[in-house]
C-alpha positions in Angstrom: 20.1 -25.3 58.0 20.6 -21.5 58.4 22.1 -18.5 56.6 25.9 -18.7 56.4 27.6 -16.7 59.1 30.0 -14.1 57.8 33.6 -15.4 57.6 32.5 -19.0 58.4 35.3 -21.5 57.3 34.9 -24.4 59.7 31.5 -26.1 59.6 30.8 -29.2 61.8 31.3 -32.3 59.7 29.3 -35.5 59.8 30.1 -39.2 59.5 33.1 -39.9 61.7 34.0 -41.7 64.9 36.9 -41.8 67.4 39.2 -44.8 67.4 40.6 -46.5 70.5 44.1 -45.3 69.6 42.9 -41.6 69.9 42.7 -40.9 66.1 39.5 -39.8 64.5 38.2 -41.7 61.4 36.3 -40.0 58.7 33.5 -42.3 57.6 32.4 -40.4 54.5 34.3 -42.4 51.8 36.2 -45.6 51.5 39.5 -43.9 52.2 38.7 -44.0 55.9 41.2 -41.3 56.7 42.4 -41.6 60.3 43.4 -38.2 61.7 45.4 -36.7 64.5 44.4 -33.3 65.9 44.7 -30.6 63.2 45.3 -33.1 60.4 43.4 -33.0 57.1 42.1 -36.0 55.2 43.3 -37.0 51.7 40.6 -34.7 50.2 42.3 -31.8 52.1 39.0 -30.1 53.0 37.8 -32.4 55.9 39.9 -31.7 59.0 40.1 -32.8 62.6 39.9 -29.9 65.0 42.5 -28.9 67.6 42.4 -28.1 71.3 38.9 -28.2 72.7 37.6 -29.1 69.2 40.0 -32.0 68.8 37.2 -34.5 69.1 35.3 -33.1 66.1 35.6 -33.2 62.3 35.1 -30.0 60.3 34.3 -29.2 56.7 36.6 -26.2 55.8 34.9 -25.2 52.6 31.3 -24.9 53.6 29.8 -21.8 51.9 32.9 -21.2 49.8 33.1 -21.7 46.1 35.7 -21.6 43.3 33.1 -19.9 41.1 29.5 -20.0 39.8 28.5 -20.4 36.1 25.3 -21.0 34.3 25.8 -23.9 31.9 23.7 -26.0 29.6 22.7 -29.2 31.4 24.3 -31.2 28.5 27.7 -30.1 29.8 27.4 -32.1 33.0 26.8 -34.3 30.9 23.1 -35.1 31.3 21.3 -35.7 28.0 18.1 -37.1 29.5 17.4 -34.6 32.3 15.4 -31.7 31.0 17.4 -31.3 27.7 18.1 -27.8 26.7 17.7 -26.4 30.2 20.2 -24.2 32.1 21.9 -25.2 35.3 23.7 -23.1 37.9 27.0 -24.9 38.4 29.6 -24.5 41.2 32.3 -26.4 43.1 34.7 -25.8 46.0 38.2 -27.3 46.3 39.8 -30.7 46.9 38.9 -34.2 45.9 38.9 -37.7 47.5 40.4 -39.3 44.5 43.9 -38.8 43.1 43.4 -39.1 39.4 46.6 -38.6 37.4 44.5 -37.5 34.4 42.3 -35.0 36.2 40.8 -32.5 33.7 39.9 -30.0 36.5 43.1 -30.4 38.5 43.4 -26.7 39.2 40.3 -26.9 41.3 40.1 -30.4 42.6 43.8 -30.5 43.6 43.9 -26.9 44.9 45.5 -26.3 48.3 45.0 -22.6 48.0 41.8 -21.6 49.8 42.2 -18.0 48.8 40.8 -19.2 45.4 37.5 -19.7 47.2 36.5 -16.1 47.1 32.8 -16.4 46.2 30.9 -17.1 49.4 27.2 -18.0 49.3 24.7 -19.6 51.7 22.5 -22.4 50.5 19.5 -20.0 50.4 21.4 -17.5 48.3 22.4 -20.2 45.8 18.8 -21.4 45.5 17.4 -17.9 45.1 20.1 -17.1 42.4 19.2 -20.3 40.5 15.5 -19.4 40.6 16.2 -15.7 39.6 18.4 -16.8 36.7 15.7 -19.2 35.4 17.8 -22.3 36.0 16.0 -25.6 36.1 18.7 -27.1 38.4 21.8 -26.5 40.5 24.8 -28.7 39.8 27.6 -29.6 42.3 30.5 -30.0 39.9 34.1 -29.0 39.0 35.2 -31.0 42.0 33.4 -33.9 43.7 30.4 -32.9 45.9 31.0 -36.0 48.1 33.7 -34.1 50.0 31.4 -31.1 50.7 28.3 -33.3 51.2 27.0 -31.3 54.1 27.1 -28.1 52.1 25.6 -29.7 49.0 22.8 -31.3 50.9 21.9 -28.0 52.5 21.9 -26.3 49.1 19.7 -29.1 47.8 17.2 -28.6 50.6 17.1 -24.8 49.8 16.7 -25.5 46.1 13.7 -27.8 46.7 12.0 -25.0 48.5 12.5 -22.8 45.4 11.3 -25.5 43.0 14.9 -26.0 41.7 16.3 -29.4 41.3 19.8 -30.7 42.3 22.4 -32.5 40.3 25.6 -34.3 41.6 28.5 -34.7 39.3 30.6 -37.3 41.1 33.1 -40.2 41.0 30.6 -42.1 43.2 33.3 -43.0 45.8 31.2 -42.9 49.0 30.3 -45.1 52.0 26.8 -46.6 52.2 25.4 -44.5 55.1 26.3 -41.0 53.9 25.5 -42.2 50.3 21.9 -42.9 51.3 21.5 -39.5 53.0 23.2 -37.6 50.2 21.2 -39.1 47.3 17.9 -38.6 49.2 18.5 -34.9 48.5 19.5 -35.3 44.8 17.3 -35.3 41.7 20.0 -36.4 39.2 23.6 -37.4 39.0 26.3 -38.1 36.5 28.7 -40.7 37.8 32.2 -41.1 36.5 33.0 -44.8 35.8 36.6 -44.1 35.1 37.5 -47.5 33.8 36.4 -51.1 34.3 39.5 -52.6 35.9 40.8 -52.5 39.4 44.3 -52.0 38.2 43.4 -48.7 36.5 41.5 -47.5 39.6 44.3 -48.4 42.0 47.2 -47.1 39.9 45.6 -44.0 38.3 43.0 -42.8 40.8 44.2 -44.2 44.1 40.7 -45.7 44.6 38.9 -49.0 44.0 36.4 -50.0 41.3 33.9 -52.0 43.4 33.0 -49.0 45.6 31.9 -47.1 42.4 30.0 -50.1 41.0 28.2 -50.3 44.4 27.1 -46.7 44.1 25.7 -47.3 40.5 23.8 -50.4 41.6 22.4 -48.4 44.6 21.3 -45.5 42.4 19.5 -47.9 40.0 17.7 -50.1 42.5 17.4 -48.1 45.7 16.6 -44.5 44.6 14.5 -42.5 42.1 17.6 -40.4 41.1 18.0 -40.0 37.4 21.6 -40.8 36.6 23.9 -41.1 33.6 27.5 -42.5 33.4 30.6 -40.9 31.9 33.8 -42.7 31.0 36.8 -40.6 29.9 38.5 -42.6 27.2 42.3 -42.5 27.7 44.4 -44.0 24.9 46.1 -47.2 26.0 44.7 -47.1 29.5 41.0 -48.0 29.3 40.0 -47.9 25.7 40.4 -51.6 24.6 37.6 -53.4 22.9 37.5 -56.0 25.6 37.2 -53.5 28.4 34.5 -51.5 26.7 32.5 -54.7 26.0 32.9 -55.9 29.6 31.8 -52.6 31.0 28.8 -52.5 28.7 27.8 -56.0 29.6 28.0 -55.1 33.3 25.8 -52.1 32.7 23.3 -54.1 30.8 23.1 -56.8 33.5 23.2 -54.7 36.6 21.6 -51.4 35.5 19.6 -52.1 32.4 19.8 -50.8 28.8 18.3 -47.4 29.5 21.1 -45.8 31.6 22.8 -43.4 29.3 26.6 -43.9 28.8 28.8 -41.0 27.8 32.2 -41.9 26.2 34.2 -38.7 26.3 37.6 -37.5 24.8 40.6 -37.1 27.0 43.1 -34.3 26.5 46.6 -34.3 28.0 46.5 -32.7 31.4 47.9 -32.8 35.0 50.3 -35.8 35.4 49.4 -37.4 32.1 50.6 -34.8 29.6 52.5 -37.4 27.7 49.4 -39.3 26.6 47.9 -38.1 23.3 44.3 -36.8 23.0 41.6 -39.4 22.3 41.0 -39.7 18.5 37.4 -39.3 17.5 37.6 -42.8 15.9 38.2 -44.3 19.3 34.9 -42.8 20.6 33.0 -44.0 17.6 34.4 -47.5 17.9 33.6 -47.6 21.6 30.1 -46.3 21.0 29.5 -49.1 18.5 30.6 -51.7 20.9 28.4 -50.5 23.7 25.4 -50.3 21.4 26.1 -53.8 20.1 26.0 -55.0 23.7 22.4 -53.7 24.0 22.7 -50.2 25.5 20.0 -47.9 24.2 21.7 -44.5 24.8 25.4 -44.2 24.1 27.0 -40.8 23.4 30.4 -39.4 22.4 31.6 -36.3 24.2 34.1 -33.5 24.0 34.0 -33.7 20.2 31.8 -32.4 17.3 29.9 -35.6 16.4 26.2 -35.2 15.5 25.6 -39.0 15.3 27.3 -39.6 18.6 25.6 -36.7 20.3 22.0 -37.5 19.3 19.4 -39.3 21.2 17.9 -42.1 19.1 14.5 -43.7 19.8 15.2 -47.3 20.8 11.8 -48.3 19.4 11.8 -46.9 15.8 15.4 -45.7 15.4 14.6 -42.1 14.6 16.6 -39.3 16.2 14.4 -37.6 18.8 17.1 -35.1 19.8 19.8 -34.0 17.4 22.9 -32.5 19.0 26.2 -31.1 18.0 28.3 -31.0 21.3 26.1 -29.0 23.7 23.8 -27.5 21.0 20.4 -29.0 20.3 19.7 -28.8 16.6 16.3 -30.6 16.5 13.9 -31.8 19.1 11.3 -34.5 18.1 9.8 -35.6 21.5 6.7 -34.7 23.4 6.6 -33.2 26.9 5.6 -36.7 28.1 9.0 -38.1 26.9 7.5 -40.0 23.9 9.0 -40.1 20.4 6.8 -38.1 18.0 7.2 -40.7 15.3 6.2 -43.9 17.1 5.0 -42.8 20.6 7.7 -44.9 22.1 8.9 -43.8 25.6 12.4 -42.4 26.0 14.0 -43.0 29.4 14.7 -39.8 31.4 13.1 -36.7 32.9 11.5 -34.4 30.4 9.1 -31.5 30.2 7.7 -29.0 27.6 10.6 -28.1 25.3 11.0 -24.4 24.8 14.0 -22.4 23.6 17.2 -24.3 24.5 19.8 -22.5 26.6 22.5 -23.3 24.0 26.2 -23.9 24.5 27.2 -20.7 26.2 28.8 -20.4 29.6 27.8 -17.5 31.8 29.9 -16.7 34.8 27.9 -15.4 37.9 29.2 -13.6 41.0 27.0 -14.2 44.1 28.0 -10.7 45.3 26.3 -9.1 42.4 22.6 -8.4 42.3 20.9 -10.9 40.0 18.1 -9.5 37.8 14.9 -11.5 38.1 14.4 -13.8 35.1 17.7 -13.0 33.6 18.2 -16.4 32.0 16.0 -18.9 30.2 14.8 -21.8 32.2 14.5 -24.0 29.2 12.1 -27.0 29.2 9.7 -26.8 32.1 7.1 -29.3 33.4 
C-alpha cells in the first residue's frame, strides 16, 4: 500500500484468471464476468487491459470518490456499533447488482467518471477521519465489493490511525475475496433485499443464496459486527409469509441478536410506479420479526420512536431511544449492559458522550481539515 500517484485511474486488480478461450474471468463476485481485451465487467469499474496489459485486470476507480460526508453511524444503518458516533462516508461509482429499485442509482449506475472528482489516497482518508473525530470510515453509497482493493487499503490505513472500517454492502461476493475483504472490516451492514430467489433474479439480476452464504460466513467465521437491512417494497417483498420466513431463517442460522432494519422504499430509478412504503407496513413487519424471536428489529426511513429504539431483551426497557437518526435517551453502560437490569446488549459499545446527531457534513479532501473539527462520539 502506498500514497496514490497523481492522476492514477487504473490500479492492478485482484481475483481473476485467464480462460482457455482467451477471455479473462473476474473472480470477485458470482457474476463471473468473462472479458475480452478492453472490456468492462457488469459493475463497469473492473476492466480488462489492452495491448501489453491485456492479460491483466484493472480497477478503474481506485483513489477516486463521488464525495465524502461525515454522517451519524445510525445512517448506515448501524444501531449497535458505537451508537451516536460519527463516520466518514464515501463511495465511488458502479455496482455489481442491477437493482431496479436502487435508491442511490445516480452513483451506483453512473457511467460518468468525471463525477469522481474527489481523489484521496488511503492514508489521506484515514488521517481525515482521525482529524474529524470520526470513530469509523464507511464504504457506502455504492457497494465496496467492486472497489475491494481500494477499500481494503483504506481499512489498513485506518487501523494505523485507530479508526474502524464499515462496509455497507449487498453481500454478493465469492468466498476467497470475501475472506480477505472481511479480515479488514470491523463492521458491516448487509442488504438482504428479499427472501425469494424470484425477487433477486428479476429485480436485482443476482441470486439469493450467495447473499445468505455471506451472512452465515460473517456470523460463524468472523468477528465482524454486522446488521441486516431489508428495503420493504410494496407488493414485492412485504408479505407476512416472506417476512416470517426470513425472520425464521435469521433465527436459525444467525441467532436472535443480529439486528434487522426494515426500511421504507420511495419510488426511484426503474420502479417509480410503485408507491412509497406505508409506515403501517414497517410496523407490521417489525411485529412479525419480533414474534419470530428476533431481539433487535428496527424501522427505518420514517419517524418512529418505537421502531427506532433499542429494547433490552432481558427486562424490556428502552436502552436507546431514537427518532430516525437522533438519540433522545441513552440508558446503557460503556460495557454494553442495560442500566436497569445489567443485561448484556449485543453489539460494540463504549463510553457514551455527546451524540453526533442527524446532520450530514460534506467534506472535500482537497481542503485542509482542522484537527478535532468533529465530535468522535462514544469512545472506548
